[in-house]
N, C-alpha and C positions, 0 to 999 in steps of 0.2 A: 230139507230144510240149505238153503244154497250157502253156505258160507266156505270162508278157507284158511285152512288150517296154514302154518308158516310153520315148518319145523325142520332141524339140521341130527344128524346119526353122529351121538359121540361113542368111543370107543368102549363105554360100560354098556352099551345099549342102551341106554337112558337117552328118550324122546321128549325134553321139555316143551311144553308147547308156549309159544309167545301173542303177542298180543296180535289179530289181523293187519294192523295197520304196520308198514315198516320204517321205527327209530335206532336209527345208527347207535343211539348213547343205550338202547335196553339190550345188556349182555349179561351172560349169566355168572353167577356171587362169582361160581367156583376160577370164574377170569381173573380175580383178585388175589388168589391165592399164590399164584405164580408168576415169575415176569417172564416166563419162556413160553405159556400158553399162546396160541395163536386168538384172537378176539372171535367171537362168534356173531356173524351174519346168517339170521334168517333169511331162508329160499323159499320162494313162494314152490308151492306141488305144482300148481300147476304152470307150467315153462311159459305159456303163454297169455298173461293176463287183461295183454290188450287186444285180443282174439273175443275176448268174452262177449256174449251178447248182455244187452240191458236187463234180463232176467235174472242172468247167472249174477249181474252183479247189484242183487239187491237181497237186503238179509229180510228175512222171516223172523216176523214179532211171535210171543205166545200163541196170540189169539188168531195167527194165521193171515194175518196180514203183512205185504211186504210195506217194507222199509225202504223208501228210496237214497241209495248211498254213491256220492259221487265213486266213479274209480280209481283205482290206485293207478298213481303213476309213479314210474321207476324213473328216477332220475340218469341221466344223460352221463356219458361220462366215466371212468374210472373214479370208485369211491374211495373217497379219505379214509387209512388207517385211520383206527385210536387210539390216541395219543397210548403209549405204554405207563402200564405204572410208573418202572423207576423215573419215566418223562417228566410225570406228576409229581411225583417225593421231592424230584431238584428242582422242578418251577416253584415249587410251595416252600420250599428252602430261602430259593434264590427271593424272592418275592415278601419274605416276611420274616421277621427278628425268629431266633432260637429262643421259643418261649415254653411252658408248660400249655399252653391251646394248640401250637402249632405239631408238637407232638400227640396230643390227643389226638388231632385231626388225621395225622397218619397214623397210628393206631388203628384210628375207625376203618380207616382206607383198608390196611391189610391186616385181616384177624390174621396171619400167619407169616411169620420172615423165612425163607429159606435162603439156601446161599445163594442162590442165582441170582435173587434181586437182590440182599444186601452186594455181592459182590458190582450188580450193575448200578445199583444205586452208587456206588462208592466210586465207579469207574463215570457215569457219566455227571456228577457233581460238577456245579461251576465255578465253584472256585474251592483250592482244598480247606479253609474253613470249614466248609459245608459237611467234605466229605470228614473232617474229625471229629466235627458233632452229632455227625449221623452213627459216625462209628462206635464212640462212648456210648451213646445215649443207649442202642440196641443190643449192649454189651451189661450196662449196667441195671438195665431194665428186664433183664433176664430172658426178652424176646430171641436172643439169639447168640452163642457161641462162637465164637472167629475159631477158623479156623488158619491152617496157613496162605490160602488163595490169599481168605482178606488182609491176611496180617502182609502178605510181599503188596496187595495193593495198595494200602493204605502210607507204607513203608516208600514205595516209588513218588506215591503223589505230595507227599510231606516233603519227601528228596528234591523234587521237581520246585517246589515253593521255597524249598531254603527252610523247612521250618525241622531243623533238624534234631534239634533239641526234644520235640517230640519222637523225632522218629527214631530217636536213639532210646527213649526211657520205652515205647512199644516195643521195641525189637529184644531190648534186656527183658523187659515183664514178660515175656513167650512162655516160660517154661512155668511161669506161677500156675498160666492157665493151659496149663497139661499139654501147648502146643507144641513143637520141638522144630532149634534151629537146623537150619541149613546155611552150605555156603554162599548161596545166593543171594539171601540177603544179605549178609552182609556186606558183598561185593557191592548190592545196589545201593548200600548205605556208603558206604569207600569210595565209591563212585561221585555220588554227590556231593560229600566233603569235597573233592575235589574241585567240584565246579564252582564251588561254594569260595575257594581260595582259603579252604582252612585244611592244611596240608597235616599238620602236628596230629588235630584230631584223626583227618582217616591212619595217620599212622598206630597211634594208638587202639585204633577201632582194629587193625592189622593182628597188630601182637594179643590185644583181647580177644581174640578166634581161639588161641592156643590156648591159652587159659581158661576159656571155656569151653574145652574138649571138641572146638568145632574144626572137623579137619581142614587143613588149608591147600588148596590143589595151586595148577600152574596158575586159572583163572584167577585167582584171587591175588597173586605177585603181576599179575598183567595189569591188571586195573590197580593196582599201587604203583606200577613201574608209571604208568601214565599219569597218573596224579604227582609225584612227585617230580616226575620227569616237566611238565608244563612249569611249574615250578623253578625251574633250573637248578633241585637239588640231586644233582649226577652221582656227588660221593654217595650221598646217602644208594641212589639208587644200585651204585657198585658195590654195596656192603650186601645188601639185599640178592642180588643176585650171587655174589659170592656164598652166601647164605642157604637160599635160592639149591644150588647146587651140592651144597652140604648135606640136603637133605632129601637129597636121592632123585630130587623132581627135576630133568631134563628140560629144557627149553627150547621152543619151537620154532618155526621160523618167523609166526605173530611177537612172538618175543622179541628176536631180535629186531626186526620193524619199530616196534616200541624202542628201544633200547637206541638203535642209529639214529630215529626223528630227535630224540632225548639229546642226544649229544648232540647234533649238531646245532638242533635250538639254542642251546648254551655257548656252540664255537667252540667245541674241544672235536678236534677235527683228527690230532692222534688216536684219540681215543676212540673215536666212533671208527678207525681204520684197523685198531686192534680187535674191536670187535666183531667187523666183517670177515677181518682172517680167519678168527675165533667161531664164527658160523661157518664157515666152509671146510675150516678144519674135522667139526663137527659132523660134517657130511650133510649139511644142512645145505639145498642149493638156494639161491635168491631167485625170488619173483619179481614180478612186475613192481609190486611194490617197494620193493626190496631197492630196484635200480631205481625207480624213482623218488625215492629218499636221500639215495647216496647221490644222485645227480642232482635233488636240489642244495644235499648240502657242500658238493662242490662251488655251486652257482652261489652260496654266500662266499665263498673265501674266494670267487674269481678265479676258478682254476676249471678252465673253458677245457683243456687239453684233457685232464683227465675225464672230466665227464663228458666229454666226447667220447675217448677208448669206451666207458659203460656203455653206453649208447649204441653202439657199435657192435659191442661184446652181447649188450643183451637181443639185439637184433641177428645176431650169429647165432645165437643157442636158440632160433625159433620162436623166442618171448615177443610177439608181438609188441609194440609201441602206442600207449594211451594215449589220448590227447594230452593226459596229465604229461604223461613224457615230453612229447612235441611242445605244451607251454613254456613245461619248465625250462630246458634246452632255448628255446626265443627269447624265453625273459635273461634267463645267463649271457645268448649273448646281446642284447638289448644293453646288460648293463656293462660289457667289455666297451660296446661300441663297435660293435660285428652286426650290425643293423642287414646288412646282405647275404650273411647268411642264417638272420633268422628270417629272412622272407623267404629262403632257398626253402629253410623248413618246412615252412609255412604251405607253402604249393607242394610239396612231398607230401605232408599228410594227406593234402585233396587227391592228389595220388594215387594213393591205398584207401580214399573210401572212407578217410579219418575228420570226419566235421568238426571243424575249430567250434570254441562256444564263447558266450560273452566273453571270458576270465583272457582267450589266446589276444582276439582281438583289441583290449586293454592292455596288455601286457607288448605290444608293438609301435601301437600306434603314438607312444612319449616318442620311441625310440626313430621313427620317421620325423616328427615333427622336429625332433631335437640333433638331427643331421640336415636338415631342410628337403627330404622327399617328399615334398608337398603333392605331387601329384598321387605316388603311392599310396600314402596317407586319406587323399579323397577317396581311390576306389577301397581302398579296405573300409572306409566309412559306410561308401553303397553296398557293402557285401554286409555289413552288419545291418545297413536298413532291411535287405533283402531279404536275410532271413530272420530278421526281428531280433537281435542279439542284443540287449540292453547291458551292460555294467554296472557292477552293483557300483563301481565307485565313478562318482559321474564328472569327476574334477576331470581328467581326463577329454576333457569338452574342453575344457578352460584353454588348456594346451593345444588343442586343436584351431580355437576359435584365433589364439595370439599367433600359432604358425600360418594362419590363412594368412593373418592381418600384415603382419612381418613380411610376406611373400606379396603383399599391394593384393593379393585376392578377395575384393568384399564381395564380390560375387558370391565363392566358395565358403565363405565367413557366415554369412545369411546360410547357405544351405547346411553350416553346423546346424546351425538354430532347428530349423526345419526339422533337419536329422531325428533331433533332439524330443522334436514334437508327434513323429513317427513310432520312437522309440521308448512313448510314454516317460521320458528322465524329466523330472519338474524342470522347467525352464526359472531360472534366477536372477536375480539381478545384477551380480559380477558377469553373468553370461553377456545380458546387456550391455553392459558397460563398458565390454573391451571392446564391442560394435562402436558404441556410441563414440569413441576416443577416438578411433580411426578412421572413423565416416565425417568426424569436425577436422584432423588432422589433413585429411584429403579432402576440405572444404565441401565435402557434399554435404549440407546442410538440409538441405529437405529430406533426406534418406532418414538423416539421425532427428528428424522432427517424429516421422513417422514412426520410428521407433520409441519418442517416447509418448506419442499414442498410444501404442499398444502396453506398454510400461504402467499409463496411466490407467488404461480401462480395464486390462485385466487383475489391477493392485499386484503386481511380482515382487513391487519391494516390501508392499505390507504381510505375504506369506507367512507366517510366523516358525515354518520347516523352514524357512531360505537359511544357508548358512553362507553363502560369499554374498557380498555386502557391496556394492557399487563403488568404487572410488572417485576422488576430488579428479583426477584429471581429467574421469568420463563425464562425470555430470557438469562441471563445471563451467566447459568451452561452448556444452547445449545452452546449458544456462544463459550465458552471457550473449548469447546471437540470438536467445527468441526477446531477450528484454532490450537488444539493440535494435530488434525488426519489431518490435508494437505489437508484441507478440508475451507481457509479462507477468496475464494472468496463468498461461499455460503454465509457466516458466513456476509460478508460483505452489500451483496445484503438484508440480514434480517434486517441490523440492520438501511439499508440508510432508508429502511420501518418506522423503528420506530422513524429514526430523524426527517423526514417531517414531523409526528404528535408533533414535539418540544422535543422527547427526548436526554438530554444530559448524560446517565448516563459513565463514568469516566474509568468505571473498561469495559463496552463493549470497548470502544474507545482502550483502552491498549493492551486487548486481540488482536483484530483486527492486531496491529500494531507491538507486537508478533510474530503471527501466520506468516504476510505476510514477517518479516524479519525473521521466522524460515524456511521458503520454499522459502529463497533467492529472494524475491520480494522487496527490502527493498524501491526500486519508489514508491512500493503500501503505503508500512506502511507509508513514508511520505509523503503522500497525506492525509494518515488521522492526520498524526500530522498538517498539515495548517488546517485542517478544526478543529480541537480541540484548536487551537491557534485563530481562528478566532472567533469563539464560548466561547471563557476564559475557557474553561475545563483544568482541570489541568493536566498533564503528570508524568506518573511516569516513577520512577531512573530507575529501570529493565527493560523498556519497551527501552528506549533511548540505553542504553546499548546490547540489542537484537539490534538494527538498528545499529549502530556501527561496530558490528559485525558482520553483514552482507554484510554490505558494504563494510568490510576490507576482508573478504571471496571473495567477489564479484572482490576487485581489483579495485574497487573504492577508495583511500582515499581522496583525495578532497571533497564527501559527506559525510566520515565518519566527518571528520573534521566538515563541515556544521550542520552533526547532533549533533557532540558535543557540537558547540558552542551552540546549540537550548538547549541543555539540561545544560549548566550553567549558560545562559540568567533565564532559568524557575527555579532556585534559588538551583539547584542539583550539588553535589559536586564528579564530575567521579574518582574515584579510582585509585592509582600509576599505576594499570596493565593498565587500558585504556589510560589512558595518555600516556604509552609506545608504546602501540602498535597504535596508529594512529601518535606519531611523527614517530618512525622506517617505517610506510609503507609509511608517505610524505618521507620523506628521503631516501627512495629504491626508492621510484620511482623520485628520482630529485627533488621534490619541495622544497627545503630548507628552502624559505624562509615564506611556509607558515607551516612546519616543526615549525622554529623558532619561531610563534605566536602563536602554540600551549605550547611549552616550554616556553613562557612566561604567558599562561594562570595557566599555571601548576603552575609557580612558585607562581603568583601572589594568587593562590589560597592554598600555604601554603606547597607543598607535593615538600617535599625538598629531591627528591631519582632518583636516573640513572642522575647522571653527568657524567659517560661512553657515553651517549649518547649526553648529555648537549655538553659535550667538543668534541664529532666529528660533530655535527651542527656549533656552534661557528667557529668551524673551517674551514667547506664548506662555512662557510658568507663572513669570510678574503679569504679566496681562490680564491670567485666567485666575491670580488670584494664590497660585501655590507658589507663597515666598520661601517660607521654611527650606521647600526640598529645591526651591533655586538657588538659594543659599547655600545650601548644603553642598549643587552640583559645584556651584563657586567656588568654593571652600577647595574641593578637591583640584579642579583644575589649578587652582592655583600652585598649591600643594604637590601637582606633578610639572608643574614649569611651566605651563599654558596661561596666555595671555589674555586676558579678560578685560572687554573696553570698558567702562564704569561708566564714564561720560555719554558713549551713545545710548545706552540704557537706561541712564537718568533722566538723558533729554528725552531720548521716547516718551516713559512713564509719563515725565510730567506734560508733556504736551494732551494725553491722551486720558488726562485726569487721573492715571492714577496715583493719585497720592500719597495713599498709606504703603503701596509698593515702594513706589521712590524712595518715603521716608525710610523705609526697613533698609532699603541697600543703601543709601546715605551714611546709616546708623552704621553698616556692618564697615564701610568703609572707613570711619573714619572710627573703628573702635581697633581697626587693623593700620591705622595710620597709613593710607595708600593714596596716593596722589589722585586727587580730582580737582579737576577746573573748576575757576571760581564764575566760569558761567553757569557752571550744573549746577552748584550751590545754591545762586540768583534762583536757580530755575525751579527749584525745592524750591525755595522760600517762598519765590514768586504761586507760587501753583497751593501752596498748604495756605497762603495766606487769602487769596482768590478765592478757596472753596472754604473760608472760614474758619480752617484748622487752626486757628491762631496758638492755642495750648502746643499742638504740635513744630509749629513754627517757633515757636518762641523757646521748646527744647532742643530742638536740632540748633536754632541759631545759638543757645549757649555753648553748646557742644562744641558749636565752627570755632566759637572765640577762644574756648578752654583751649583749645587744639592751636590756637594762633591762624585760626582762619581767618575769614572776611570779616573789619570792622567798618565797613563803609558801605552800607547796603541800603542800596536809596530807599527802599519801603521801610526802614526801621522806624522811624517817626510813626509812617500807616501802622503798623503794629501795635507800638506802645497804646496808639491814640485806640484801635480795637481793643486792646486786653483792657484797659479804661473802660469802656464801655460795657465788655461787657464785665462788669465786673471783678476782675483780675487785676487790680491796684496792685498788692502786692507783687506780682511775674513783672508789672510796667515801669514800675517802681525799683526795682532788681536791675532790669533790664537798660532803662536809664542810666543808670549806676553805672555799669556795665562798660556801656558804651562811652561816660565822660570818662572811664580810666582807659579808656581803651585809647583817647584820642589825645591825653596826656601822655600818655604812655609814647602815645607816637611822638608828639611834639619834641619830650626829653630827648627822646630819639634823634629828631632833626637837630637840637640842639647839641647833642654831644655828638654828632658828625661833622657841623660845622665847626667846632671849637676844633676840633683835632683838626682840621682841613684849615684851619687859620693855622693853628703852631705849625 
């Protein structure tokens, strides 16, 4: 029987038989009992199965027949390691809610929990909540009794996650579980309180150690000094330091370094000096950390002479300065405007084979820019790029850009952007803005436009992580250039990205309106107007005027009128020519009523010109039957002190057979006792009589006579005759008597006049 058996020898001497065909998921059940055991991989008994003959790869059946099987394939490359049991549990906790079902799944996966497995699960948990749930579950379910190691681990995890109440409860409950406290656990929790900024709780926990019988050593004091000094509690630190001495605990160099750092952080120079002297009195020699702390402290007070003495003293004691030492000194020199000394130190550290870091370069660069050392700044930038030293603070690049632009070296400013890309420093809108502004100032608009193309293409402005926004003096000049050179569309795309970041610049908006208007796309300009209206951005009168002119050139007077209305609503008064051009365009387009409304707006705004066009509009309204509207406009004109020629209007209406319009217009004039020529009366009456409107003629003639107007109309007899023929005998009789009474009155007036003359 040619069968292949795969086996692996265990320490216990057991040789488990596994399947002939290799399956990486088949492992011994013993593997799940501990997380430290290596997975079991079956190893072929024959080291070279690929060289076996065909007969050797056949399996014999119970009847003696041979069953052909495919030869065993060994996968190429390195076999992947199976997932560790703790990683499996952590993945399950991360992907599923913490329920009884998940707990049962973990329990089925792990028959027995040991210290190594529990510790590794806590260490590998995706977040602190998973670790805390697992920690409590294995303990409450009786699967595992936590020891000092797992307690320490969960306290560290919860401390990093700022879940300090949970960590505190777990720490204080340890004696109930039979686990003793030690100082390290309290130190971890005190430090966690300090990082969270809860100084008072850290101090309480430190004092509680004494109550609980936990011995406090220098380790506890050192961590507490760091916590309270970070928050500026230097007086409390001094009291605790004295208490530490009274307990017989001697400070070390590390203790003094913490105290000095804290005093300088609180700007307590004299106190720091006293502690420094006390340190030397106790026979504790300063190390490089001590000197760096003191130098940094002197730099904060701009006492560079003292810092230089310490720096030289350190070198005199054969304590090699570090990159931190040199960087601190350079920072101090830059702070007191001694940039040349900073450059000297930079060269010195290079000569001692101490490589500057990103912080060193970013320290000296602003000083070089402030003192106008452009060439040196350019060299430093090249060193940064060649060594790929990317600073943490990218604001220095803004200083570099401004420095190069002020020096007039725009090529060098562009190189700054290239350097940022090589250093993988995110380019923000503010960086591009500096270049845009200076390109426009130098009238190098082609380069500015190319820069805008990059901004649009890469969507730099829309980067949510961007903190440096572009200023108005950067984008407005290039937008104005684009709008005045037929590229308003590109300018709008650019500005819309700025709008998404909350920019609402009226100048840019109005530039876009002007650009679209000049390019013959007033609809796009009107859309910009709508956006401005919704956002409450002030609109410019000149932009409105250009928009109106653009609509008129395009032959869309109705849209021009809409723009004109918007202009008036925004508080701008259009000039006389704008009103006229809009009214003329509407009138020529046959939109008489719309032109009439523009005329109304013009009169209401106090513009009293273009009466020739006003007369044409009034005539057209009357001719089209819009009599009431025309009379309203006439009333407005008269109240505004404008003259209206009623005689011309009545004559035209009568000649063209618009008798009803003429009748209403004449009636309007009579009610207001306006002066109308006798011939105008006759024309209207003749037109009414000719058109067979005898009653209308009778009515208006009566009003004329009542007002003392015409009484010798030549067609009066004809009107009376027509009234009788139409059956209106009563009106004819009244009119006859009125005419006779009018004649007698006329004769009496003549007699009185003659008598007066004779006397």
